[in-house]
ZATI-206672 format. One record per residue: residue number from 1; residue in one letter; chain; x, y, z of N, C-alpha, C, O, CB in turn. Coordinates in steps of 0.02 Angstrom, whole numbers, plus 50000, padded with zeros to 5 digits. Glycine has a CB too. Layout:
   pos   code   unit    n.c1    n.c2    n.c3   ca.c1   ca.c2   ca.c3    c.c1    c.c2    c.c3    o.c1    o.c2    o.c3   cb.c1   cb.c2   cb.c3
   NUM      a      A       X       Y       Z       X       Y       Z       X       Y       Z       X       Y       Z       X       Y       Z
...
//
This chain:
   pos   code   unit    n.c1    n.c2    n.c3   ca.c1   ca.c2   ca.c3    c.c1    c.c2    c.c3    o.c1    o.c2    o.c3   cb.c1   cb.c2   cb.c3
     1      m      A   45603   57316   55165   45665   57354   55160   45662   57398   55098   45640   57376   55045   45727   57306   55157
     2      s      A   45683   57459   55105   45678   57505   55048   45735   57492   54999   45788   57465   55016   45681   57578   55072
     3      d      A   45722   57510   54937   45771   57501   54884   45826   57554   54891   45811   57614   54886   45737   57505   54814
     4      p      A   45888   57533   54901   45942   57583   54910   45955   57624   54848   45981   57680   54853   46006   57548   54931
     5      f      A   45938   57598   54789   45948   57637   54728   45893   57690   54720   45906   57744   54692   45949   57591   54667
     6      e      A   45834   57675   54743   45781   57726   54745   45800   57780   54795   45790   57840   54782   45711   57695   54763
     7      a      A   45827   57760   54852   45851   57809   54901   45906   57853   54871   45908   57913   54883   45876   57774   54966
     8      l      A   45951   57822   54833   46004   57860   54801   45975   57911   54751   45998   57968   54748   46054   57813   54765
     9      r      A   45925   57890   54713   45892   57936   54667   45861   57994   54706   45867   58052   54686   45836   57899   54627
    10      e      A   45830   57978   54762   45800   58031   54805   45853   58080   54829   45841   58140   54835   45764   57999   54865
    11      k      A   45913   58053   54843   45968   58097   54865   45983   58149   54811   45990   58208   54825   46031   58056   54882
    12      y      A   45989   58125   54749   46006   58171   54695   45948   58219   54679   45960   58277   54661   46024   58132   54632
    13      v      A   45887   58197   54686   45830   58242   54677   45832   58297   54730   45821   58355   54714   45763   58202   54681
    14      e      A   45846   58278   54792   45850   58328   54846   45909   58376   54834   45903   58436   54845   45858   58293   54914
    15      m      A   45966   58349   54812   46023   58391   54797   46006   58442   54742   46024   58500   54747   46083   58349   54777
    16      r      A   45973   58418   54690   45954   58462   54635   45908   58518   54661   45917   58576   54646   45919   58423   54579
    17      a      A   45858   58499   54701   45810   58548   54727   45846   58599   54771   45832   58659   54766   45755   58513   54768
    18      m      A   45892   58576   54812   45929   58623   54855   45973   58670   54814   45977   58730   54830   45972   58584   54905
    19      r      A   46005   58644   54762   46046   58687   54720   46004   58739   54684   46023   58798   54682   46085   58644   54669
    20      v      A   45947   58719   54657   45904   58765   54621   45878   58818   54669   45878   58878   54653   45845   58728   54588
    21      e      A   45855   58798   54728   45830   58846   54777   45884   58894   54799   45871   58954   54809   45802   58809   54837
    22      h      A   45945   58870   54806   46001   58914   54824   46012   58966   54769   46021   59025   54784   46065   58872   54835
    23      l      A   46012   58944   54707   46022   58991   54652   45967   59042   54647   45978   59099   54626   46027   58952   54586
    24      e      A   45907   59023   54668   45850   59069   54666   45845   59111   54729   45801   59153   54735   45785   59030   54656
    25      g      A   45891   59100   54776   45891   59138   54838   45838   59117   54888   45821   59154   54933   45883   59210   54823
    26      d      A   45812   59057   54879   45758   59031   54922   45781   58969   54959   45754   58914   54950   45695   59016   54880
    27      d      A   45832   58977   55001   45858   58919   55037   45856   58931   55113   45905   58917   55148   45929   58903   55015
    28      s      A   45800   58956   55138   45794   58973   55208   45800   58913   55255   45823   58920   55311   45729   59008   55221
    29      d      A   45780   58854   55231   45786   58795   55273   45844   58749   55251   45843   58689   55265   45720   58756   55272
    30      a      A   45892   58778   55217   45948   58739   55190   45987   58703   55244   46006   58645   55235   45995   58785   55151
    31      r      A   45998   58735   55301   46038   58704   55354   46006   58639   55379   46040   58588   55385   46048   58753   55412
    32      s      A   45941   58640   55392   45908   58579   55418   45904   58526   55363   45911   58466   55377   45837   58596   55443
    33      r      A   45895   58547   55301   45893   58499   55246   45962   58467   55234   45967   58408   55220   45869   58533   55181
    34      m      A   46014   58507   55241   46082   58480   55232   46098   58431   55288   46128   58378   55276   46134   58536   55231
    35      r      A   46077   58447   55349   46088   58402   55406   46052   58335   55394   46081   58282   55406   46063   58435   55471
    36      a      A   45990   58338   55370   45952   58277   55356   45984   58237   55300   45989   58176   55303   45879   58295   55338
    37      l      A   46007   58271   55248   46040   58238   55192   46104   58204   55214   46117   58146   55196   46055   58288   55135
    38      a      A   46144   58238   55255   46207   58210   55279   46195   58151   55326   46235   58104   55326   46248   58263   55315
    39      a      A   46142   58153   55365   46127   58097   55410   46109   58034   55371   46129   57979   55388   46071   58115   55458
    40      r      A   46070   58044   55319   46048   57987   55278   46101   57963   55230   46107   57904   55215   45985   58006   55240
    41      f      A   46141   58011   55205   46192   57996   55155   46258   58031   55173   46275   58082   55145   46169   58019   55084
    42      p      A   46295   58003   55221   46359   58034   55240   46403   58045   55178   46412   57999   55138   46396   57992   55292
    43      g      A   46430   58104   55172   46472   58122   55114   46434   58161   55062   46465   58188   55016   46499   58060   55084
    44      a      A   46368   58165   55067   46329   58200   55016   46342   58275   55014   46335   58306   54962   46255   58188   55029
    45      l      A   46362   58303   55070   46374   58376   55070   46435   58393   55026   46437   58446   54996   46386   58401   55142
    46      r      A   46483   58348   55023   46539   58359   54978   46514   58358   54906   46535   58399   54865   46594   58304   54988
    47      e      A   46470   58311   54891   46442   58307   54823   46402   58368   54804   46409   58395   54749   46399   58245   54817
    48      i      A   46360   58391   54850   46317   58448   54833   46358   58509   54816   46337   58552   54777   46269   58464   54892
    49      d      A   46417   58514   54845   46462   58571   54831   46502   58563   54767   46523   58613   54738   46508   58581   54889
    50      t      A   46514   58501   54745   46560   58491   54690   46529   58465   54625   46555   58478   54571   46612   58443   54711
    51      l      A   46472   58430   54629   46443   58402   54568   46409   58455   54526   46367   58493   54551   46393   58346   54586
    52      p      A   46426   58458   54463   46390   58503   54418   46316   58482   54414   46301   58422   54418   46422   58505   54348
    53      i      A   46272   58529   54406   46200   58514   54403   46185   58466   54346   46140   58424   54351   46159   58579   54395
    54      a      A   46222   58471   54291   46211   58426   54234   46225   58353   54253   46190   58308   54231   46255   58446   54174
    55      v      A   46276   58342   54294   46292   58274   54317   46238   58249   54365   46218   58191   54361   46362   58272   54352
    56      i      A   46214   58292   54408   46159   58273   54453   46099   58252   54412   46068   58201   54426   46141   58332   54501
    57      e      A   46083   58291   54361   46026   58275   54317   46036   58208   54282   45989   58167   54279   46017   58331   54263
    58      r      A   46096   58195   54257   46109   58131   54223   46104   58073   54272   46079   58020   54254   46179   58132   54191
    59      r      A   46129   58083   54333   46124   58029   54383   46051   58014   54399   46032   57956   54406   46162   58048   54447
    60      i      A   46011   58065   54406   45939   58054   54419   45909   58014   54361   45873   57966   54372   45902   58122   54428
    61      a      A   45924   58034   54300   45896   58000   54241   45917   57927   54238   45876   57883   54224   45918   58036   54177
    62      v      A   45980   57913   54251   46006   57844   54250   45969   57802   54303   45949   57745   54289   46082   57843   54264
    63      l      A   45962   57829   54362   45929   57792   54416   45854   57784   54403   45825   57733   54419   45941   57826   54483
    64      e      A   45822   57835   54375   45751   57830   54358   45739   57778   54304   45686   57747   54302   45724   57898   54335
    65      a      A   45788   57768   54260   45782   57718   54207   45792   57647   54233   45784   57599   54196   45833   57732   54152
    66      g      A   45809   57641   54297   45819   57575   54327   45888   57547   54319   45901   57490   54338   45771   57528   54298
    67      s      A   45934   57587   54293   46003   57564   54285   46037   57561   54353   46021   57599   54398   46043   57610   54237
    68      r      A   46084   57515   54359   46124   57507   54420   46198   57506   54402   46231   57455   54410   46104   57442   54458
    69      p      A   46223   57562   54377   46294   57564   54356   46340   57557   54416   46320   57564   54474   46309   57629   54318
    70      g      A   46403   57543   54401   46453   57533   54454   46458   57592   54502   46464   57581   54562   46520   57521   54424
    71      w      A   46455   57653   54476   46460   57711   54521   46403   57712   54571   46412   57731   54628   46460   57776   54480
    72      a      A   46343   57690   54550   46285   57690   54595   46294   57636   54649   46277   57648   54707   46220   57680   54556
    73      e      A   46318   57578   54629   46331   57525   54678   46382   57548   54730   46375   57535   54789   46355   57460   54643
    74      t      A   46434   57582   54706   46485   57607   54751   46457   57661   54797   46473   57662   54857   46545   57635   54711
    75      q      A   46416   57706   54771   46385   57757   54812   46342   57725   54867   46345   57746   54925   46342   57804   54768
    76      v      A   46302   57676   54849   46259   57642   54898   46302   57612   54953   46287   57620   55013   46216   57587   54864
    77      a      A   46355   57577   54934   46399   57545   54983   46433   57597   55027   46438   57588   55088   46452   57502   54948
    78      y      A   46457   57651   54998   46491   57703   55036   46445   57734   55089   46463   57738   55147   46517   57758   54989
    79      h      A   46386   57754   55068   46339   57784   55116   46321   57735   55171   46317   57753   55229   46275   57809   55080
    80      a      A   46311   57672   55153   46292   57621   55202   46348   57610   55253   46335   57609   55313   46275   57555   55166
    81      w      A   46409   57601   55229   46465   57591   55275   46475   57652   55319   46486   57645   55380   46529   57576   55235
    82      m      A   46472   57711   55290   46484   57772   55329   46430   57782   55382   46445   57804   55437   46488   57833   55284
    83      r      A   46367   57766   55366   46314   57771   55417   46329   57728   55477   46323   57750   55534   46246   57751   55387
    84      v      A   46350   57666   55464   46364   57619   55519   46426   57642   55558   46425   57643   55619   46375   57548   55492
    85      v      A   46479   57660   55523   46540   57683   55556   46527   57744   55600   46549   57747   55657   46594   57699   55504
    86      l      A   46491   57792   55573   46477   57852   55612   46431   57838   55672   46438   57868   55725   46445   57906   55567
    87      r      A   46384   57792   55663   46341   57771   55718   46383   57740   55774   46372   57755   55833   46287   57722   55694
    88      i      A   46429   57698   55757   46473   57666   55806   46516   57719   55841   46521   57719   55902   46518   57612   55773
    89      k      A   46546   57763   55802   46590   57814   55832   46550   57861   55878   46575   57881   55931   46625   57854   55777
    90      r      A   46490   57879   55857   46448   57923   55900   46428   57888   55964   46430   57919   56018   46384   57944   55862
    91      e      A   46411   57826   55959   46387   57788   56017   46443   57772   56066   46432   57771   56127   46353   57723   55995
    92      h      A   46504   57761   56041   46557   57734   56083   46619   57778   56091   46655   57770   56140   46578   57669   56057
    93      g      A   46633   57822   56044   46694   57862   56050   46756   57822   56032   46753   57761   56025   46700   57890   56120
    94      r      A   46810   57858   56024   46871   57826   56000   46906   57781   56052   46945   57738   56033   46920   57878   55977
    95      d      A   46891   57791   56116   46925   57752   56167   46886   57692   56192   46903   57662   56243   46941   57796   56226
    96      a      A   46834   57674   56155   46793   57616   56175   46832   57551   56169   46879   57545   56130   46730   57613   56133
    97      d      A   46811   57503   56208   46838   57435   56204   46805   57400   56145   46744   57393   56143   46827   57396   56272
    98      p      A   46844   57377   56096   46815   57345   56037   46768   57286   56054   46717   57276   56021   46870   57320   55991
    99      a      A   46785   57248   56105   46741   57192   56125   46674   57218   56150   46622   57187   56136   46775   57150   56180
   100      a      A   46674   57273   56186   46611   57303   56209   46570   57329   56150   46508   57324   56150   46625   57360   56259
   101      v      A   46603   57356   56100   46568   57380   56041   46536   57322   56005   46479   57327   55982   46617   57418   55994
   102      i      A   46571   57266   55999   46543   57207   55966   46482   57181   56004   46433   57162   55973   46596   57152   55959
   103      e      A   46486   57181   56070   46427   57161   56109   46369   57207   56097   46312   57185   56090   46444   57159   56185
   104      w      A   46382   57272   56094   46330   57321   56079   46300   57308   56010   46239   57311   56001   46358   57393   56084
   105      l      A   46344   57295   55962   46320   57280   55894   46275   57219   55892   46224   57218   55859   46379   57271   55847
   106      r      A   46295   57167   55929   46253   57106   55931   46183   57121   55956   46134   57092   55933   46286   57053   55976
   107      a      A   46179   57167   56003   46114   57185   56032   46075   57236   55990   46014   57235   55991   46123   57212   56102
   108      h      A   46111   57280   55954   46077   57337   55923   46083   57343   55847   46043   57378   55817   46102   57398   55953
   109      h      A   46131   57310   55817   46143   57320   55745   46093   57280   55704   46094   57218   55704   46215   57300   55726
   110      r      A   46050   57316   55670   46002   57287   55624   46015   57319   55556   45984   57370   55539   45927   57297   55648
   111      p      A   46062   57291   55518   46082   57325   55456   46026   57331   55406   45988   57284   55393   46140   57287   55425
   112      s      A   46021   57391   55377   45976   57400   55321   46013   57376   55259   46072   57362   55262   45952   57475   55314
   113      e      A   45977   57372   55204   46007   57345   55143   46070   57383   55124   46071   57444   55121   45957   57347   55086
   114      g      A   46123   57345   55111   46187   57374   55091   46234   57388   55149   46294   57397   55139   46174   57436   55054
   115      e      A   46207   57392   55210   46250   57406   55267   46289   57343   55286   46266   57287   55274   46209   57431   55328
   116      p      A   46348   57353   55315   46389   57295   55333   46353   57250   55384   46318   57274   55429   46456   57318   55362
   117      l      A   46363   57186   55374   46335   57137   55420   46379   57132   55482   46435   57155   55483   46329   57068   55386
   118      l      A   46352   57101   55533   46389   57093   55596   46456   57058   55584   46506   57077   55615   46347   57054   55647
   119      e      A   46457   57008   55540   46520   56973   55528   46572   57016   55494   46632   57000   55495   46507   56911   55486
   120      d      A   46551   57071   55463   46598   57118   55433   46630   57164   55485   46678   57199   55471   46563   57161   55379
   121      l      A   46602   57163   55545   46624   57209   55598   46656   57169   55655   46630   57167   55711   46564   57250   55625
   122      d      A   46713   57138   55640   46748   57098   55689   46793   57143   55732   46794   57204   55724   46790   57043   55654
   123      v      A   46830   57113   55778   46872   57151   55824   46923   57193   55786   46934   57252   55804   46908   57104   55873
   124      e      A   46954   57165   55736   47003   57203   55697   46971   57264   55664   46998   57319   55665   47036   57158   55644
   125      a      A   46913   57253   55633   46877   57308   55600   46858   57363   55650   46868   57422   55637   46815   57282   55564
   126      i      A   46830   57343   55706   46809   57391   55757   46869   57429   55785   46865   57490   55793   46771   57355   55814
   127      t      A   46923   57395   55798   46983   57427   55824   47008   57480   55775   47025   57536   55795   47039   57375   55837
   128      t      A   47008   57463   55710   47032   57510   55659   46984   57568   55651   47007   57625   55645   47040   57474   55592
   129      l      A   46920   57555   55651   46874   57612   55640   46871   57658   55700   46856   57718   55692   46804   57586   55623
   130      l      A   46884   57633   55760   46886   57677   55819   46948   57721   55819   46945   57779   55839   46885   57635   55883
   131      r      A   47004   57693   55795   47067   57730   55793   47102   57719   55727   47152   57683   55724   47113   57709   55852
   132      p      A   47076   57749   55673   47107   57737   55607   47178   57763   55604   47193   57815   55633   47065   57771   55552
   133      p      A   47222   57727   55570   47293   57746   55567   47305   57818   55544   47349   57851   55571   47330   57699   55522
   134      s      A   47267   57842   55497   47277   57910   55471   47236   57961   55510   47241   58021   55498   47259   57913   55398
   135      g      A   47196   57937   55558   47152   57982   55594   47086   57994   55559   47041   58025   55586   47187   58047   55606
   136      r      A   47081   57968   55497   47019   57976   55458   46995   57907   55436   47034   57864   55418   47032   58022   55395
   137      i      A   46931   57898   55439   46902   57833   55426   46887   57821   55352   46878   57763   55331   46839   57825   55465
   138      t      A   46884   57874   55312   46864   57867   55242   46907   57817   55204   46881   57775   55167   46866   57935   55208
   139      n      A   46973   57821   55212   47017   57775   55176   47003   57702   55193   47004   57658   55150   47090   57791   55190
   140      w      A   46989   57689   55257   46973   57621   55279   46908   57598   55246   46903   57541   55223   46968   57618   55355
   141      v      A   46858   57641   55244   46794   57624   55212   46805   57611   55138   46777   57563   55111   46742   57681   55223
   142      l      A   46845   57652   55105   46859   57641   55034   46893   57573   55023   46878   57538   54975   46904   57697   55006
   143      e      A   46939   57555   55067   46972   57490   55062   46922   57433   55070   46925   57384   55033   47027   57484   55115
   144      r      A   46876   57439   55117   46824   57388   55127   46781   57379   55066   46767   57323   55044   46780   57405   55188
   145      i      A   46760   57435   55037   46717   57433   54978   46756   57404   54919   46729   57362   54881   46691   57503   54960
   146      a      A   46818   57425   54910   46859   57400   54855   46867   57324   54860   46860   57289   54810   46928   57434   54856
   147      h      A   46881   57300   54920   46890   57227   54930   46824   57191   54913   46825   57140   54878   46911   57213   55002
   148      a      A   46769   57215   54938   46705   57182   54928   46684   57183   54854   46652   57136   54831   46651   57216   54970
   149      r      A   46702   57236   54819   46680   57242   54749   46732   57218   54699   46720   57219   54639   46662   57314   54734
   150      g      A   46791   57197   54724   46843   57174   54679   46873   57230   54637   46892   57220   54579   46816   57121   54633
   151      l      A   46878   57289   54667   46905   57347   54633   46966   57373   54670   46981   57351   54726   46852   57403   54627
   152      t      A   47002   57419   54639   47055   57453   54674   47025   57511   54714   46970   57534   54700   47110   57478   54624
   153      v      A   47062   57533   54764   47040   57592   54802   47034   57652   54756   46990   57694   54764   47090   57606   54861
   154      e      A   47080   57657   54708   47078   57713   54660   47013   57712   54619   46983   57764   54606   47139   57711   54614
   155      a      A   46993   57652   54598   46931   57646   54558   46870   57665   54601   46825   57699   54577   46923   57574   54531
   156      v      A   46869   57642   54663   46814   57660   54708   46813   57735   54720   46760   57766   54717   46821   57622   54776
   157      s      A   46871   57763   54732   46875   57835   54743   46851   57874   54682   46815   57924   54690   46947   57855   54760
   158      a      A   46869   57852   54622   46846   57885   54562   46770   57880   54556   46737   57930   54539   46879   57854   54499
   159      q      A   46742   57822   54570   46669   57814   54566   46633   57858   54616   46576   57878   54604   46650   57741   54576
   160      l      A   46664   57871   54671   46633   57913   54722   46643   57987   54711   46598   58027   54721   46659   57894   54789
   161      f      A   46702   58006   54691   46721   58077   54693   46733   58110   54625   46743   58170   54623   46781   58084   54735
   162      d      A   46733   58071   54571   46742   58101   54505   46678   58139   54488   46623   58110   54487   46758   58047   54451
   163      t      A   46684   58203   54475   46625   58245   54465   46599   58243   54393   46557   58284   54374   46641   58317   54484
   164      t      A   46625   58196   54352   46600   58190   54283   46563   58126   54272   46529   58119   54221   46658   58195   54234
   165      i      A   46568   58078   54318   46537   58012   54308   46462   58016   54320   46439   58040   54371   46568   57960   54355
   166      a      A   46425   57992   54270   46352   57987   54277   46327   57930   54234   46267   57917   54233   46317   58053   54257
//
């Protein structure tokens, strides 16, 4: 199993490269690279647009030094949860029967490191992620991460979306 923190470092290295190439006017394959980045790290496109290059550089340095700060743990959890949620939604759609989704998960879900385990994806969880109350799944994912990490949703949100944390 690959190290999710090394993968996170790779995300920031790729983001830095894409930003530099864009500034130099050499981003001819940007669309395919962004698609690949978003598939591996859902939510990364928001970051690439908002994070200052200095913060990206600091995050790379922190991760290269082997540090595992809270923001990095939260990022790993967020990307992992979103990958699974989006996979379920793509495979089944919003009108799927939660019991059928759970059966599919039993047969097909092989979580990579950091991704939710089968026991985290019960009928209540599947029902909510198929039809989230607000119509958006992000808040539900933030709540899951906050509960698992013993944080508030606001703290998780800050660790994910504050453009100064590194």
